[in-house]
N, C-alpha and C positions, 0 to 999 in steps of 0.2 A: 506559424506557431504563435499560440497565445502565451503570455506569461502572467501568472497570478501571484499576488503577495502571499507569502507563507505565514498565516496567522497575523499577529500583530507585529511581527518582525518587519525589518525593511528589506528583507530577502524576497526577490522574485525568482520563481521557478517555471519551467515550462510546464504546460498541461500535460505532457507526457514525459514519464521518467523511465530511464532505461533500467530494467530489472536484470539482475545477473545471477540468479539462482541456477541457472543452467551451466555457468562457467565452472569447468573442473570436472564435474561428474564424478566425484568419488564417494564411495560408501552408498548410503541411501539415496544421495542426490543424484546418483546415476539414473534413477527412475525418472527424473525430471529433464535431464539433458547432460550432455558431455562436451560443451563448446570448449575448444582449445584457444590457445593465445592467437593464432592466426585468424580464426573466424571471429573471436571476440573483437579484434582490431577492425575487421569489416563491419561488423554490427555497430560498433561504436562510431565508425566513419558514417555510416547510414543515418545514425541519430543526430550527430553533429550537423550533418548537411540539411536535416530537416529542422534544425533549431532546437533540439533537445539539450538542456544544459544540467540536467541532473542525472547521475548514475548512483543506484541504490544497491548495496550489497550488504553483507554480514559476515562476521567472523566464523559463524557456524558453517556457512555454505562451503561444502566440501572441506571442512576443517581448515579454513584458511586459504585454500587454493583460489577461491573466487577472488578474494581481496588481492592476492598476489597478480593474478591475471588482469584485474582492473588497473593495478598500478603500473604494469608493462604496457598495458594499451593506452594509458593516457600520457605516457612520457612524451614531453615536448609540447603538450597541449594542456597542461593543467590549468592555465589561466582561462581556458575555455569551458572548463567543467566544474560542477559542484559535486563533491562525493559525500554520500550518506552512507554510514555503515551502522552496525548494531552490536550491542553486548547483552549478555545474560545466560546464554545457553552454554552447556558444558564443554569446555575446550581441553578436557583431561579427566583423569580418575581421581584427582585429588580432592580433598574436602572443600578447598577454596577455588576450585576450577570452574565454578558455576555461580550464578546469582547476581545480586546487585549490591554486594558489600563494597565498601571502600577499596578493599584489596583487589577484588575481582575486576572493578570497574577501571581503576588506574592502570593495573597491569593490562587489562584487555585493550584498553586504549593505546598503550605504549606498543603492544604487539601488533595492532591493527595499523598503526602508523608505520611500523617497521615493514610490514607486508606490503602496504600500499606504497611505500617509498615517497611519502608526502610529509610536510612538516605540520599539517593541521587536517582536521576533518570538518567539513562544512556542517553537517547535520549528524550528530551522534545519538542514537535512538536506543533506549532500553527496550529489548526485544520482546519482553513479556513480563508480567507481574511477578514479584518476588514478596510473598507474604510473611517471610521470616525476617528479612532485613529491615530495620526502622527506615521509613521513607526519610527521615532527617539525614541519615548517613548517606543513602543514595543520592539525594539532591545536593548535599554538601560536596560530595565527591565530583559529581558533574559540574557544580559551580566553580570548583578549584581547577578543573580542567579548562573551562572557559576562561577563567582570569588568567591562566598561564599561557593562554594562546593556543592550545592544543586542539581545542574545539571551539567552533563558531557559535552553533546553536544546538539546543537539545531538544528531543522529542520522544514519545513513548509509542508503544505499539502493542496491540491486542490487550490493552486494559479494559475493564469493565468500566461503566460510568462512574461508580462510586470510587474506584481507584483513581480514576483521572480527577475527579474533583477533590479528593483527599489530598493527592499530590499537589495540585494547584493551591489548595489552602495551606499546606506545609511550606510551599515556596514562598507565599506572601507573609506568613508568620516568621519564617526564618530569614527573609529578604535574600534568598538564593535564586538563582537562574530558574526561569519558569518555562516548562515546555512550550514550544511554539507550534508543535504539530502532534498529530497522532496518525500512525499508520495502522489501517484497519481493513478487514475483509468487507467488502460491500459491493453486491452486485445485483442484477435482476433476479438471480436464482436465489440470493440470500440477502434479505433487506432488514436483518435484525438490527443493524446499526441505526436505523431510523427511529427505533424506540427512544433511545436515550443518548448514544454517542454523537449523532448528528445534531440534535438539540444543544447538547452541551457544547459543541464545536461553535454554534452560532452565538451562543450565550456568552462564551468565554473567549471568543476571538481566537480559535486555534485553525490551523491548517490541517487539511485532510489529504494523506497519501493513501491511495487504495491499492492493496496488494492482491494479486491474482484477480484482476477485474473481469476476466472471462471465465472465472470459476474453474480454473485449470483446464480450459479448453472445452468445457461443457456448453458454453454460449458461443461457439465458433461457428455453428451451423452445420457441423459434421455429425452432431448427435441428433437423429431424426427418429420419430416414431416409426417402427417397423423396418428400421435399416440397422445394419450391423455398425457397431462403433469402430472408429478408424483403428488400425493396428498400432499406431504410434500414441494412443491416448494413454495419458498417465493414470487414468482410472481403471485401466486394464493391469496396471502394475500394482506394486505394494503402496503406492502413494494414494491416500485416500482423503485428501483436502481439496476442495470443501465437501462435507458429507451431502448426500443427496437424499432428503427425506420424503420428497414427494415427485417421484419420476414422471407421472403423467402431467404434473403441473409444469415440470421442466420442459416436456415436449411441447407443451402449449406455448410456453414462453418463446422457445426456439422457433417454432412455427411463425409466431407473430413478428419475430425479428427477421426472419427469412423473407416474409412478404414485405416488410417495409424496406428491407435491403434491395429487394428485386425492383421496388418502385423507383429507388435512387440509383440502381445500377452498382450496388457496393455490397460487400459481404454482411452476413448477420453479426459477425464480430465487430465490424465497424459501427453497426447500429447499436449493439449493446454498450460499446465504449462511449459513443456519443450521447446515449441516454445518461450514463453516469456523469458525464461532463456538464450536463445541463441540470443536475441535481443540487440543491443548496449546500454550501459548505464544502464541496469536493474542490480540492486545489489541483491535484495531479493524479495520473493513473500510472501504476508501477507495471510496465509491459515488458515481458520477456519474449523470447522467440527462439526457435531451433534453427531457422535459416533466415536469409535476408527478405526473400519474398514474403514470409510470414510477418516479419517486422515491419516491413514497408507498408503492408496492409493495415496493420494495427495503427501505425503512426498517422495513416491517412484520416483515421477517425477525429483527429484534431481539427479537421477542415470541414466535417460533415455537420450540418444544421438540421435537426429534426423539427417538424412543426409541432404546434401544440396538440393537435389532434393525434399525432403519431406518438408523442410522449404519453399522452393520455391512455392510448391503447396499451402501451407497454406497462404503464403504472396499473392498469385494471388486470391485465392478465398475470401480473407478478404480485399483486398486493398481499402483504401479510395480514393475518388476522389482528384486529385491534384488541391487545391485551389489557387486563385490568392494570392500572387505573385509567387507561387511556380512553376505553369506550365510555367511562363515567365522566371523565373530564370533557369529552366531546359533547356528552349530554348535558351537563350541568355548568361547565365552565367555559363554554364557547363564546361568551360575551366578552371575556377578559383574557384573551390570549396573547401571549408575547410573540414576536417574530420567530424565537426558538421553538415555542409550542405549535406554532402553525406549520413547521416543517413536517410534523407528523398529523396534526389534527386540522389543518386548514383546508384539506380537500374535501 
């Protein structure tokens, strides 16, 4: 297992992160999975044996049950694990039970610590944007948690690029803790992050954790043109993340991944994950699984190395359109591109 530095921090995390959205299976999260405590222990055992050192959860996953299961599963081996969790989503019906106010962040952190049964959270992430609460309040609350030792590092998730840059600017102006990472959706099927989020990552020295790197199973190799989707597919349930905007293009991507996988004797899922790990700015992939075999197959992608030609084939079949102003920049500014610019325009 390779370990990469998380942004400008001194923290090193494994290129694979254990995702726990399947833990609990309560409410709408039953559409994703229903891993109980015994199975969770086995899955975490597999991860630790393979060198995974980061476990990612969130307070909203099964309304706190995922955090409780993670806490139980890591008892006695807390020193071997880094725990990341999130705050922002509604945890009740009250007017202050959601968002990124000081009230909700501090209370959310205390609740997460209690459910996890730990004295600190290694990476505390704001789960989504809050356009109502001033960023100064949000960042000051997170800064306070770090200074009190309840949180080690902070990150954001699902921000747009201007949200991210505004937050980093406010941190600099107020001398509060800076986000070290962003958790984003980025796959062969959905490469929108390459327009601005990945360039911002390179320019600002952030780490990137990728959620749902197999696009909810769409890139597993089981979704093929002319074949029925597997019965266990979450896209046959009420879970619709990520959206599929071009099904024929998705089939083309999967066929290419399957062909490359056959040449290596591995699954299309491993090829899709290995492609991501080779992309600029990516630190770690948050992989979940319904069972041990699926998890072991996903983790094996950390050892798969694709050739330049194979990466180019995947790049070509999945390439997003070059939106404005990027097509104009490629035409008129190609002589003075920064390393961040070249992540999108250098090809």
